[in-house]
C-alpha positions in Angstrom: -15.8 -153.7 69.3 -14.7 -153.8 72.9 -11.2 -155.2 73.6 -10.6 -157.4 76.6 -8.7 -155.7 79.3 -5.5 -157.2 80.5 -5.8 -157.3 84.3 -2.2 -158.4 84.7 -1.0 -155.0 83.3 -3.3 -153.2 85.8 -1.4 -154.8 88.6 2.1 -154.3 87.2 1.8 -150.6 86.7 1.1 -149.6 90.4 4.0 -151.9 91.4 6.4 -150.3 89.0 5.4 -146.9 90.3 6.0 -147.8 93.9 9.2 -149.6 93.3 11.5 -146.6 93.6 10.2 -145.9 97.1 11.8 -149.1 98.4 15.3 -148.0 97.2 15.2 -144.4 98.3 17.7 -144.0 101.2 15.7 -141.6 103.3 12.7 -143.9 103.3 14.3 -146.8 105.1 12.0 -148.2 107.8 15.0 -148.6 109.9 16.1 -145.0 109.8 14.9 -144.1 113.3 16.6 -147.2 114.7 19.8 -146.5 112.9 19.9 -142.9 114.0 19.2 -143.9 117.6 22.1 -146.4 117.5 24.4 -143.6 116.1 23.2 -141.3 118.9 23.8 -144.0 121.5 27.4 -144.6 120.2 28.0 -140.8 120.3 26.6 -140.5 123.9 26.4 -143.8 125.9 24.2 -142.0 128.5 21.4 -141.7 125.9 18.7 -144.3 126.2 18.1 -146.2 123.0 14.4 -147.0 123.7 13.8 -143.4 124.8 15.3 -142.2 121.5 13.1 -144.5 119.5 9.9 -143.5 121.4 10.7 -139.8 121.1 11.4 -139.8 117.4 8.5 -142.2 116.5 6.1 -139.9 118.4 6.3 -137.8 115.1 4.8 -139.7 112.1 7.2 -137.9 109.8 10.1 -139.8 111.4 9.3 -142.9 109.4 10.4 -141.4 106.1 13.0 -138.9 107.5 16.7 -138.4 106.6 19.2 -138.1 109.4 19.0 -134.3 109.1 15.2 -134.4 109.2 15.3 -136.7 112.2 17.5 -134.2 114.0 15.1 -131.4 113.3 12.2 -133.6 114.4 14.1 -134.3 117.7 14.5 -130.6 118.4 10.8 -130.0 117.6 9.9 -132.8 120.1 12.1 -131.1 122.7 10.4 -127.7 122.1 7.0 -129.4 122.4 8.1 -131.1 125.7 9.3 -127.8 127.2 6.2 -126.0 126.0 3.9 -128.6 127.6 5.9 -128.4 130.9 4.8 -124.7 131.4 1.1 -125.5 132.1 2.1 -128.4 134.3 4.3 -126.0 136.4 1.5 -123.5 136.6 -0.7 -126.3 137.9 1.8 -127.2 140.6 2.1 -123.5 141.5 -1.6 -123.6 142.4 -1.2 -126.7 144.5 -1.5 -125.9 148.3 0.9 -128.7 149.3 3.9 -126.7 148.2 5.4 -124.2 150.7 6.8 -120.7 149.6 10.3 -122.2 149.0 9.1 -124.9 146.6 6.8 -122.3 144.8 9.8 -120.1 144.4 11.7 -123.0 142.9 8.8 -123.7 140.5 8.7 -120.1 139.4 12.4 -120.3 138.7 11.8 -123.5 136.7 9.0 -121.9 134.7 11.4 -119.1 133.8 14.2 -121.4 132.9 12.0 -123.5 130.6 10.5 -120.4 129.0 14.0 -119.2 128.2 14.9 -122.7 127.0 12.1 -122.7 124.5 13.3 -119.5 122.9 16.9 -120.8 122.9 15.8 -124.1 121.2 13.9 -122.2 118.5 17.0 -120.2 117.7 19.1 -123.5 117.8 16.6 -125.2 115.5 17.1 -122.4 112.9 20.9 -122.9 113.3 20.4 -126.6 112.9 18.3 -126.3 109.7 20.9 -123.9 108.2 23.7 -126.4 109.1 25.3 -124.0 111.6 25.9 -127.0 113.9 28.4 -125.3 116.2 25.9 -122.6 117.1 23.1 -125.2 117.3 25.2 -127.2 119.8 25.7 -124.2 122.0 22.0 -123.6 122.0 21.2 -127.2 122.9 23.7 -127.2 125.7 22.3 -124.0 127.0 18.7 -125.3 126.9 19.8 -128.5 128.7 21.0 -126.5 131.6 17.4 -125.5 132.4 16.6 -129.0 133.7 19.8 -129.2 135.7 19.4 -125.7 137.3 15.7 -126.5 137.9 16.7 -129.6 139.9 19.6 -127.9 141.8 17.2 -125.2 143.0 15.2 -127.7 144.9 18.4 -129.5 146.3 19.6 -126.2 147.9 17.2 -126.8 150.7 17.9 -129.9 152.7 15.0 -132.5 152.5 13.3 -130.6 149.6 12.2 -132.9 146.8 11.6 -131.7 143.3 8.2 -132.5 141.9 9.8 -132.2 138.4 12.5 -134.7 138.6 11.0 -137.0 136.0 10.2 -134.1 133.7 13.7 -132.6 134.1 15.3 -136.0 133.3 13.1 -136.4 130.1 14.0 -132.8 129.0 17.7 -133.5 129.6 17.6 -136.7 127.5 15.8 -134.8 124.7 18.4 -132.1 124.7 21.2 -134.7 124.7 19.6 -136.2 121.6 19.6 -132.8 119.9 23.2 -132.2 120.8 24.2 -135.7 119.6 22.4 -135.1 116.2 24.2 -131.8 115.8 27.6 -133.4 116.7 27.2 -136.2 114.2 26.1 -134.0 111.4 28.8 -131.5 112.2 31.3 -134.2 111.5 29.9 -135.2 108.1 
């Protein structure tokens, strides 16, 4: 004899299984927005929309805790600097740039290569909750973008072809620094 299946119970079981997900604090759909608001409060020069776009570029951010968002931010920064290197190589091959500009570009390439290593070490410090050391690393990496721009400005009338990229990298490092500062005070 076959019993009739109760379809209502079939629907209730999956709902009960998923219910805890809605109350887990790290799974808030607003976590990225909340984190970016905290960062903006910490550093008014940080751009809220930039923060949202940067963090949401990694799908893991939707379910991340504040600590995980900080690590994601650093990984986005490392990725950004890594992607800058081939772009700078491309600019070095461009015949429009004179020897002075090419010298500046080579300096920028070296600065960003060093920044990548510094950021990797800072990420390890961040993950191990050594926020003071992480902040030093983020500040040091941030200097790459500033020094890169300053190199071009030393020659009157020289325009940096990396201004937009330098500003983006600076903002990303500022986010990393703000995350470490907020978590250091917890």
